Steps between C-alpha positions, in 0.01 A plus 500: 500500500628848411590709805484874430624776723343848480663806657228752590124450583381813312234486235731344244639239742165400629349473150796282393463277808137446414573403145791277596315306767202459267757324266610270770826670602626521853535867584694682781451873520767707690358834628696757698199648678224352713229585243451434131423705188807734492414854392129407472498568877229568749492593866233534766471718808244605757384858528210641699375147580492389136721275285650663191659328205723674239706409197826689515689359202312387196163676521280255311482235233393628159301305248752532214569126493183298453659167594632639828159659584329173428745313721451750784122523463422130447781258573614673816143540640394853451349540843651809659606648172374855477471771232674823562239773447561837342705651216867591494535871437821697421699787631786697358819672627297777653277256683192583289261202488294420188301199383719221395550155373409137564150593615348191341784258580425227765730517804500222759628433848385273784309588817800369687744694280683443174751258661214248506584437135824310573342333807230359277736394223691297758194371685408145403841429350761266637770767487708530812557861591797576721480844664793702638745364234708775341674344201859602467644314199412214266736228388505215263638167621443130418283608206253668742435850634538604864432821693707624792332745740638776721538247789716282283235232474458316174173421321460243240597319293258622229467377159396847392516835671281808451606843617222762540646791700531841326774508238767678721457244772502213251823641353675501843379147564638378170838672538575370849744210516656375184237529229516317173476662159128476474447648848737788423310573173172492684633724773622752239154495342324559835742780577388677182134520614420862606301547819308775674490540878182597674450645851146426618327679780169367645287770668193418719231752597195497727276652238376400152637702210238628254654457158362301205821322393685194631838610391712785359807451275750765405512509119785732436744322736609833641332494843653377821204257525432243229182334631225548773230240557223441748467169671147572606403431135589132560211322669588366847822701533400819685198544735237762441600854597876448442745561223834334416722646233786314335747767375788385277775756437674542168813294442752781524334639816482157647872433459584847637300428812583133555722576800300793643314451828189310397283718726615810314470337159146378567399841636628661181296255293192586703550865420537422129177287513317791670610734230413274199165382646414851620419419862725644766382244753711235320812663626428363844439124486389306809743224419760419242706219352777492242716280275795574275490269203849523362431262208137583436431524124703370210498730198598234251527125466803269510676385184355168395822330377668458839168398660455223242861385534480469875163315475669239284708414807197506735544851636195722444385854584156639530329832599380825360856587390501179294163584352615860435197663663479645852154348563378235733321305238829493296681344800229238537511419128878469513478261781231287331697484174838421667343235713363339189839513325709350782626144448781284630806685369736374236771346720748558227443885525 
């Protein structure tokens, strides 16, 4: 029986694990955190006696991939899947808001948060998920693949290995140790994928904001803020009478403020949100949260040649950076397709 190792339990890794176990493979998933779904991340908290859920990475799943939507809606049991209500309007460098785009596009999350997607992909599979494992390097020995973690522990042997972290993290993993020619070529290809960083501030308020839109996106890319959305537009996330804003800063601003005191950075984002939305009350949130996503959004895909060459030896990659689109559905699709393509590697490779 083929034993496949997967590094990362994000959307791509979870989708690949589902496909591989459906095909009869034995799958071990190595995940550095204690939760799954990577940047499609959700958190909960209590405020004023109520439970609040918010998606602070990927905001929703779009319906741009019919096959992925069908999988999520039907095969994964659509209970708990919710439609995000309201249009996405736009604002410019001056903060002026106008009617925008995607008003008719379907946007989905879960009552329990967008991270439920990976949980459901993994539920019902035979995949073994090992949490708290931070992969440090991969190596090829005895015609098999092995992973060494930060504690020096070894995982494997695997007939095939799938890497799903963002391209910069995958590059470091591939270069560690004494990589072979194919691994070096794949590392070089991963290094060439450009990424944007995003600083996210989550702002909670004890009142309900009166605006018609779900989200606001900066269209000229010249504002300090790139995105503002309202979690109360997702059924089950925010109780009546409250507002939760997810404010994502522009890439340049995010990098410039990565090492600034988070309280100061989040307060600045609250002021920006108040100015754009046009409600000065938003400058004084009741509670806040934050996250700096250093490798948030790939701007291009990886070169296909090194990916195919490595796959010939049983070393695979998957994720939105492999698909070439910084979208959650693209990561799922990449995982499904890679899981379908994995086989016992050519032991002569």
